[in-house]
N, C-alpha and C positions, 0 to 999 in steps of 0.2 A: 324586568316585574313581565312576564308574557310576551316578550320581545321590545316592550318599550321602557326605553331608557328614558330618562329626566338627565340630559345632560348638563343644565345649568341652571337655578334657581336663583334669582340676586332679589332682595329689598332695599329699594335706596327710599329712603326719609328724608325730606326736606322737614323742619320744622321752624318757623320764622315767627316769633311773636305767640307763643303756643300754638299757631295752626300751623297743621303739619298736611303735609301732603306725601302720600307713599304709592310707589311705584311698584309692584312687582312683577317679574318678568321671568319666566320660564320656557326653555328650549324642551322639546321630549322629540327622541326620533324612535322610528320606527325599523326596527333591524330585523323583523319577520319578513319573510318571502309572500305574505299577501295582507290586504289591506288590514289595519288594525284601528279599534277604538282608542283615544287618546282623552283621558280626561284634567282637565284641570280644576282642581281643589284647593281653594284654599281657604282659614279662617277670617275675616275682620273684628275689627271692637263693633259693638253695636252702635254705639253710638258716631259711627262714620257714618257719610254718602260717599257711594259708588260713585265718580265720575266719568268714566272711559273704561272701556275694554275693547279688546282688537285683537282680531287673531291671522298668524302670517304663512300662508303653507305654500311652498314651493315660494316664495320670495314675491307674493303676493297678501295683500292685508286686508281683512275685512273689518270694518268698524263697524263698533255698537253703535245705535241714533237710538236716544232717549226719547219716550214718547208718550204723548196723554195715555193714562191706563186703559180707558175704553178702548183706544186706539189700537194699542197692542193688545188688547184684548181679542177684540175682533180678527188680528192677523192668529191667535192662539187658535181662535177657536176652528177658524178656517183651515190650518193645518190638521188640528183632530178630526175635522169633516171628512176631511181627504184620504182616512186611514191612520193617521199617524196617534200617537201615544203621548202624555205631558206627564211632566212628573215635578214634584215639587222637593228643593231643597230645604234642610234642616236650618232651625237655628241649634247650633250645637253647643252651648255653654252658658252660664250665667253672662260673661264679659262677651263672648265671638258669636258672629253667624258664620255662618257655610255658604261660600258662592260656590260654583259646580259649573260647567259646562263640559259638552263634549265634542268631539268630533273626529269623523274618519279620517284616517289619511292612509296612503299609499304607500306598499312596500317602499322599504327606506329610503323614505321623507322624512320631514322636519315640520313641525311647527310651533312656533311663536306665540305664546300668549302672554298679552300684555294687561294688566289689572292695573286702574290709579282709584285710590278712595282719597276721603281728607276729611277731617276732623279738627273740632276745635279741642285741645288738650284744658281738663278743668282741674281744678287745683282743690287737693283735699289733702287735710293735716300737713299743708304748707308746701306739698311737691306736687309737681305735674306729671302726670304716668303717661308713657307711650308702651302700646302694651302689645306686643308681636309675637302671634303663635307660629311656632318652628314644630312643622310633624311633615317631611319631605315623602313620608312614608316607603325610602329606599333610599341608599347609596347614590351621592349627586357629586358628579365628577369637580364641578365648580358653583360653589354655595355660597353664598358671599350675601352679609348685611351691614350695611350704608346708615348712620344717623346721625346726621350733621343738622347742628342746632344753631342758629342765630339770634339772640336777644339784644337788643338797642341797651337794655337797664345791665348786661352784665349778667354771667350764669354762675350761681353758685350750687354748692351739694349735688353734683354729678353723680350718679350712680347706676349701675347696671347689672345685674343678676339674673341668671338663667337656671329654672326650675331645672335643668337636663345636665348643667357645666358639672362633670368632674374635676378632679384635682389635674388630670392629662390638659383639659381643656381650658381651665381658668387665664393661663397668660395669653389664650387664643382670644377672648375676650377683652380689647383694649378701649380704652377711655382717653381722651384728653381734653382739658379745659383750659380755657385762655381769654381773659377779659370777654366777648360777648360771641366768640364763640366755641362750640362744644361738640366732642363725635364720639358716636361709639364705634368699633366695628367688630367684626364675627364673621372670621374664613378657614374655616377650617378644612385641612385637607381630606382625602380620599379615606388616607390610611386613619385620620385623628377621627373621622366619622361612625368605622367599624366598632361593631358590639356582638355579642354572642358568640357561641362555640367555634360554628365559622367563620366570623369575620363579615358574614353576607348582611346583619341586620345594622340597621341604622342609630344610634346612639341618639341623635337630632331629633327629641321627641318632648315638647314643652313650651316653656313662655320665659318668652326674653322680653324684659321691663326695663324700661329706661324710666330713671326718676331725675329730678333735678329743681331746682327752683330759681329765681332770679335775684339779683342785689337792690335792696331797696334804699336808697336815700330821703325820698319821700313816699308820702299815704298812696300816690298813683302816676300815674303814666299815660301819656296820649299821644297818640300818633297819628300823621294826618298825610297822605297819599290821594292825591289823584283825585281831589274833590268828596274823599270817604274818611271818616276818624273810626278811631278806636278809643277805648277810654278802660284802662284797669284800674281798676280799686281793693287795694288790700292792704289796708293800714296796719304797722305791728307796733310794738310795745305799749299798747291798749290795756286796761286794767278791762278784768271780763266780767259783767254784768253777774249780778246774782240771777238764778233761775227760780222760776216756780210751776213744774213738772206735776200733770195728772196723766197717768199711767191706765187706761182706759182695756181693761181685758176681757176676750171673752174666756168665759170657763162652760161653755155648755159642754153637751157630752159629747162631741166630736171631738174635741179638744183632749180628749183622756189620751192617755198611755205616755206615747213618747214627746206629742207637741207640748202638753201642758209640762212636763218634767224641765222639755228644752227651754219653754219660758219661765221655770222657775229658777232653773240656773241661770240664765242671763238676765233675769232679777236681781240675783243675788250678788251677779259682779258688777250691776250697774248698781247698787246700794253700797258698794266698796267705791266708788269714782264721785260720787255726790257731795258737791263741796258744805261743810257746816254752815255757809250763807244762803241755801238755800232751801227753798220751800217745797215741799209735796206730800202727793197721797196715791191712793190706789182705788180705782173702780172694777169691781167683777160683775158684768154681767153672764145670767144663765136664762134660765127663765125667771128668774127677778133679777133684782140689782141691789146690790152689797158694797158699803163701803168700809174701808179700811177705819177714817178719822171721819167726823161730822164735816172739817174745815182740813185747808192745808197747815201742814206743821211745819216746823223747823227741823233743817236737818241734825241732831243736837246727834252724842253718841248714843244718847239714851235712846231716843227716837230711832235711830238705827236699826240698833239690837232690836227692837220689839218691830221695829218693819220685817226683820230677817224672820224672826219667826213666824211671820203673818203669813209673808211670803211662802216659806216652808210647811204651810198647813194648807199650801192653794191646790182643790181639785177640782174637775171636770165634771160634770153633770146637769142635765136640763137643756132647756131650748135656748135660743138665742134672741135675748132682748138687746137688740143692736144700741134702737133708738135710744131707749132709756137708761141704757150705760153711758151712753156719749153724750146726752142730756143732762143726767148728773153729772157730769164732770164738768160741763159746760156752765151749769150752774153754781156750779162750787167755786171754778175761779175768779166767775162774773165778782162773786160776794167777796170772794176773798179780795178783791180790789176796792170793791166800793165800801168796803166798811176796814178799808187800811191793814188789813192782814199780813199783806206782803210790802215791801219795799217799793217806793213809786217807781224810783228808779231800775228796774228789774226785766227778765222776757220770759214772756209767760207762752207755756207749749203745752199741747194736749197733742199725744200719742197713744193713736190706739193700735190694739192688734186683736184680728178675729180671723178665724179660721172659714167661717160658714155664711151664711144671710142670714137678714132679721126674717123672727117666725114669730114673734112675742110682742104682742104690743101692735106697732106700727108697723108694718111692716112694707110697706109701700114705699119705695127707695127714694122715687121721687120728692115723697112727702116730708120722707128724713133728710133730705137736703135742702128742702125749702127750710123747713126749721132748724137745721144745724147753722143755715147762713144766716138768718134773721137772730138767731142766738147769740152768736159768735161778733157780726157786725163789724168782722174785719178788724178786731181787738188782737188777735194773737194767731198765730198758726197751728194748722190740724193739719198734724203727719197719721197716715193711716198705713201701716201695715198689714199686707193680706199673705195668712201663713196656709200654705199648702194650695191645692187645685180646685176643691171647692167654693171658694172665696167666687161674688161677683167683682171682676177687681177694675172693670169699668167706674160702677159704681163706685168702688171707694177712690177712683184716682178723679172722677170728677170732684168728687166732695172735698177732696184733699184740695184741688187748684182751688174751687170755688173759694177756699178758704184760708189763701195764703200761704198753702204747704204742699206738698207732694204724697206719693204714694210710693211702696216698695213692695215688691214681691219678696216673701223669707221662703228661701226655698225648702223641703221636706227632706234634708240631708241629715247627717250627724255632724255638721258644724251650725244647725239652725240656730244653737244658741250666741255663737259666735258673729253671726250672722244681724241676729237684734243688738246684741252689745256694739256687734260697730256702726249701726246706724246711730244708736245714742250718742256712741262718742261723735259725731260728727254734727248732731245739733249740741252738744255739751258746753261750748265755751262761747255765748254770746258776750259779742264786745259792741257792738252797737242796735240802735232798733231804731225803726222810723227812717233809714238811710234814703233819700234824697238826690238826685243827679242832676241840676238844670240847666240846659243849656239852652243860649238866646233862641229863643223862636221865631224869630224872621229870618234866623241865618241857616235853621235845620229842618230837614226834611226824613221822612220816614227812619225813624229814632227807633232804637230797640226798648225795650223794657229799662224804666229809669229810678221806680221806685221799691223799696224790698224791705221786706220788715223786719228781717235779722241780716246782722253777718256776722260769720262765726267764725272766730281764729283759726287759720289754715286756710280757711277757702279766698275765693276772690269772685269779686261782683266785676259783670265784662259788660260796656255797652258800647253799642255801634251805632252809627248814623251816616248820611250824607247830607252833603251841602248845598243851598238851595242853587247856590251860586257855584257851578263847579268848580272854578277859576279861583275861590277862596283858597287861602292858605294858611289861614289863624283862628284860634277857636279858646274862646273863655269858659269856664265851667266855675260853677259855684257847686260843692258838694255838701251836705248837711247830714246831722242824724244824733241821736242820743244815747250819750254813754253813761256808764255808773255813778258819776258825779256833777257833771253837765254836758250840756251841747258842743259837739263838733260840727264846726263851720271854717272853711278855707276854699281858696279858689287858685283854679290852675289855668294857665295862658300856655300853650303851647303854636307855635307855626309851622310850616311845609319844612320850610328849611333845617330846622331844627331836626324832625325825622329826616331829612335826605342825607345830611351831615352824617348821622346814626348808620346809616343804611350802603357805607361809601364800599362795604365787600358784597357788590351784588351776587356774586357766586353762589353766597349763602338764601337767596331768598327771589322767589315768583313774583313779577310785577306789582301782579294786580290782588296782592293776597288780603289787604285789608278790605277791598270791593268782595271777594270772594267771602271771608269772614264775615263781612257786613250780612249777606247773603246766606250763607250758611245760619247764623243768630236769627234772623228772621224768620226762614224755615222750619226751624226751630221752634219758635215763640210762638207762629201764626198754627200750627198743627197742636199745640197745646193750650192755645186760648179756643182753639175749635172743640175740644172734647165737652166742654162748658156750655158751648154756646150752642141754639137750634137757631128755627127758623132762616130768616133773610139775611140773620148776621152768621150763620154758621156756613153759608152760601160764600158769602164776599168772603171770609177769611179763605175757606177753599178755592176760591178762583187765585186770590192775591197768593196763595201759597203755590199753586200749581203753574202761573205764570212766572216765579221767580223757579220752581223746581227746573221747566225747560229753556228759560233764559241761559240760566247758569248751570246747565247740565247736571243736574244732580239726580240721584234714583231717589224718590220716596215714597211716602205712602200713595204718592196720586202717579208717578211716573211709572216707567217700565222703560226697560233695555232693550232694546230688539237688537238681536246679530243676522246677520242675511250670511247662511255659510255657501261657499260653492253650488252650484248647478249640478256637478258630476258628482257631486259626494250625497245625495240623497236629497237635494234642497231639504234642509234640516233649519229650521229655526231654533234661535235661544233668546226668551226672555227672561231679564233679571226683575225684579219685582219685590218692591214692600208692601207689605201685608196694611191694614189699614188700623189696627190697634198696633199704637208708636209709644214711646216714651216721651215726655214733653219736657222734662228736663236731663240733663245731659247724664246724671247718677241713675234715672228710670230705664228701663226697660226700651229699646228700640230695635225691634225682630226686622230682619231681612227676610225675606222669602222669595229664592231666585226660582225660575220657570224656565227648564229649557224642552223640545219639544226633540223624540226624537224617533225615528220610524221603528218599528219591530224589526227584530233580524229575519230577513226572507225564511232562512232554517223552522223557523219555527210552526206551526200548527196552528189555525187559526183557534182551536180548540181550545188553546192556551188564553184565551183573552174572556174571561166570563161574563156571561150576560145574562145568563138567570141558574143561577148555583141552587137556589132554593126554591120553593113552593110555600108560599106565604098559608098557613101560619107556621113562625117556627121561633125556635125557644131561646135564650139564653141559659144556657145550664153546664152544669160539673159534673163528670163520669167517670167511670173507666178508671184508669191508673196513677193520680186522676188528671185528665183533662177537659180544657175547657172548652165551650162554644161559644160565640162571642158573635150572635146575628147582628146584621148589620143591615133593615132593610131596605133602605136607601138604594143601597149597593145591590140591593139582591145576591148579597153574598155575606161570608163569615169570615171569622178571624178564629181561630184556635191558640193553644197553646196548652204547655205540661207545668205542672210542678212536680220537683222532685224533693222530698224531703225525707226524713226516717221516719219509721211508726211511730206513734205515739204524740207527734206534732199537731198541735190543733190550729187551724188555718180559720180565720175572719174572714166567711164567702162574702156577708151580707151585714150593715149597720147604718141604720137610720136612726139618727137623735130625734128628730121629730115624731113619727109613727111609733118609737120606740121599738123597732122590729129589729132584731139579730140574730142570723145565723151562723154559726160558728161548726167546722166537721174535724172530727179526731181522724186521722191517717193508724189502716192497719198495714200488716205487710203479707207478705206468703209464709205462709206457715214453715217453712226454710227458703235460705239461697237460691236463686237458680245459679249455679255454677258456669254457666252460658254467657249470663250477664254481669258485667261492675256493677247495673246499676240496680239496686232492688225493687221490684213490683211493690208500689204502698196504692189501697183505697180508700174510701171512707167508710172505715166502720161505724161511726157514731157520729147523729147528724143534735145539735141542738140549739130549737130556737125557741125564742123569748120575744114576749110582747110586756114588756114594763110597767106601760101605762096601763095594761089591761090586766097586770100581774097575773100571767099566764106562760107558762115552762110548759115544752114540750122534747123530748127526748127520743130519737128512733134509733133502733138498732137491726141488726139482719133477725135478730129474737122477738125483739119486742117492740110495742110503741107505749111510751108514759105520758102521760099527760096531768099536767097540775097546777090546777087554777086556784090561786091563792094557798089554802092549807089543803085543799082537797085533792086528793092524787087519786086516777083511775089507769090501771093495766089493761095491754088488750097483748093479744099476740097473731102475730101474720097469717091466723088461720081464720082469722075471724073477718065476718064480714058484714061492718059497722056504720051507721051516720050517726053522729055524735053530733048533737049542737048546744051551745052553751050562750052566755052573754058575750058575744065579742069573738066567737069561736069555732069553724064548721068546721069536721072532722071525716073523711069519709075512707075508710079502709076497703080496699078490692083487695079481696084475699088472695094472700101468693103473688099479688103482681104491683100494687103501689098502695100510696096515702095522698090524698090530696086532702090539701090545708089550705085555711083562710082566716086572719086572724086581723080584726077590727076592719079599719078601709085600707087595708094596706096592701100588698101583693098575695097572688097566693101560689101556691107551690105544689108538687108535685115529687113527693119520692119515691124512686123505684125499688123495689129490691133485684139484686142478683144473687142467684141460687145455684150453688154447685157442687157438684156431686160429694157427698157428705165423707165418702173416702178418699177422696181428691187428696193425691198427694202434695200440692203444690198449693192450688189454690184456697180462698177463705169466699165465705157470702161478703158483699158489700152492698153500700148504697149509691146510687143517684140524685142528683139532686136538679129539677127542672123549674122555670118560675114563668109564674103565667101574669097576666096582668102588671106589670114591672112599672107601670108607668104612675100606678096610685102611692108610689113612694115617691118621697120627698126628694129635691136637688141635692140635698145635703148627703144625699145615701153614696154610701164607698162601699171597700173589702176589694176583694178579687174578681167578686161577681159583680157587686154592686156599682163598683165605679161605669161600669158600662148599660149601663140601665138610662144614662143620657145619652143623646145623641153622639156620634163620634164619626170624623170621615177618615177616609186614606184612601191614596195615590200608589197606585201600582205602574212600575216603569222597567224597561230595561230586562223583560223575562227574558230567561236564556236555558240551557239545557242544564240541569244538576249533575247531582251524581249516582241518580237514579232515573235513569231517562225515560220512565213514564212520571215526573215528580220537578217540572221543571224550577229553577231557582228564580225569585225578581226581587226588586229592592221596593219597599213597599216605604211610602211617607206616610208617617201617621204623630199627632201629639207633637208636632216639629221636630221628629226624630226620624233618622234615617237608617233602616233595618232590612235584613237579608232574611228573605223568608222563603218557603216551599209550598209549592201545592201539593195538598195532600188530601187524604179525607180522614175523617174522624166518626165516630160512632155515634148516632142518639137511639138511645134505648127507651124511649119514652113509650113510643107504641109495641116496640116489639122487644122486652126484655131480653130472648134468650139470642136471636143474631142481631138486634140493631139493622139499623137503616143507615148508609155511608151517607154522609153530609162533607162533600168539598169546600175546602178553606182554604183560608192561607196560614199557613205552621207556621208562629213564631217564635223562637228556638232560645233558648238560654234560660229556662224561665218564663219566659215573658217579657225581659229584657225589652226596655224601650217602648212599651203597650202599656204595662200596669205601672202608677202612678209609684215612684220609689223601685224597692225590690221586693224579693217576694217575702224575705224575710221579715219587711215590716209588718204582714200581717199574719205572724206567728201568734198568740195569744195562749195565757196562761191555763187557760179551763175552759170548758165547753160551752160551761153558762160566766 
């Protein structure tokens, strides 16, 4: 590809006692006769920490150094101040993040990249999972994946599957398992990788997943090496506890449509899985709080049937009384225990699903957190599921962690219902409550979390620590928990000699793995505690996590990896970085953010670097065919995209459940198809604007303007010059030019009329929409335009000539996505409806894919109102 060949790519994974060290080595060769840029681009699990990175060029190795984030930031800023530019590398999916770094290499030269990352594999549904992204993007002469597993307890149920595996590749994916050892290998030849009509494309594009479990003769396993220990606890063959579940569901207006439909689908499936000995109830919150039943009820067949009918009738409307809904659920669960309505030996949980932010009742998030924590008093966990992109996820996460639960993002994709159901499946089989793993206080220091509210079937508890006396070689542990019938209590003893005997096969393990596992788990839990901490406590947790990150060479949210590249190769520097919002539990989201500094190609003119693209004020708008202009004032720049849809489609442009304002637009097409274009031009022929709180509805077409205020309807034409003021409404019609509209305390809009020659053989009259004072709309505002009323940021890097020499292409990093964009212009017709003013902007292709939330078809609605 462009004279750059990936000659080899090898992924070597070593797993010892669930702790994985993965080394990705890639060799690239420049076959061209001039120097070329080579990019090393891989996707890693979100739960992993990068521990090492190096580049070897012409036999010289340039290693990465992990530094405190502020130190790295200064180096980064210095590079920028010297005329270099920076780029952010995206988080590329639910399970993975992308690491990317680039370097220029001379003609006929090669570079070897080596990246190491480590992670603790967590047990879900009875299996540990190793996830490897396979996407070399071209045919590779030597492509190898080797996974070697060593488990002292013995390996059971080893599985390997690939989403890209065809019948021809099935025999190449090999797995073996015997006793304590297991291995998986995948080594396709060049011919076996080929696909496509010409055989020049690679079939390797997907996920390789390795799953296994260990043999369990006892409920736990204790390992001691070099003054550190790790304790795995996962009892089997215990009866499940009955559970008491309160579902607290957001039914505000922002949940309408696809989100509430998927919620209903998930709840119906969950009702099929609820056991007859369980108790449950539903709390719905919009503007008001509604309960299905006054108290928890048993999951009898009759009650489950009634619950299904209730779920099918759930609709979304109103505002977001999150505090009221959550407190009603807590009060109901408290009452059920106080009045002995539920079994004494049972597991109680609250699962809340919301897509917005509190705006009715108590809306201060800190106050809600305080009241919720006081009401729960540590008696049961709170699980917060944040649906979509409008939620205050930090608030949900902090509140969940303060109450022994966790938060989870539910991505607004087609499988959202399965995501909701999958989360419920994880917590649907409690086996123990109030689990305590006790270690001799005088022997152990720096212990990781050792008390857990619930233990769920198919999961595992992992505790690690280090001995006060580094030479100590034995440990006794007492474990206690509450089961469905009686208390569980047992004692385990282990000495270092037993662990050493189990580890005779030294080639399968890296010697300090237990120490590194302890550091990994400790850092992860310190970062988790840091979320809910404040003041001095937060400072102490930060300092401790930073110290461990630097000592053990982990790229964490507090550190960055700096790669110094050769002086004669433009003195480039690379920084691998993790952002401040992290997952605090392995099944939560932990985002890598990789930063690299890359000097602009000297062939590009400085004019491609935008410093003042627009003169304030500027407006976020949609006009033309239809093209969207998104103003980014803090960048003094703009982003543009087009939407290509058929005439008759109605697009939701703005929707604010708080102010009640909605703006939809209906597309019209040309009078006849343009034979010179495969895509039919479309424009907005109708705009429908409502404020349901004021009961006002406005329809605008190129022919007339109709205002309906309650039952009263008034019509105007574009020949009128009118100023209309009613309660909550101001309407100004500027003859044949535009309409200026303000509704209530929300934003104001300018609607521009575009008139063409009446006998024009192709085009029709159409409308454009420009927003004013969009800051008056709430944080829950969404829609194709509305989602951009909140601050956004982006970074431009790798500017290079595009197919049009006047319009360079570049890479844009926005919303954790990496997009190819083109520098161009769009027309702003607000002041000059006939000719318009050219606005320079970065154009996002493919209907705004990667820029807008979801895909553009998510914004198609059934009617104008």
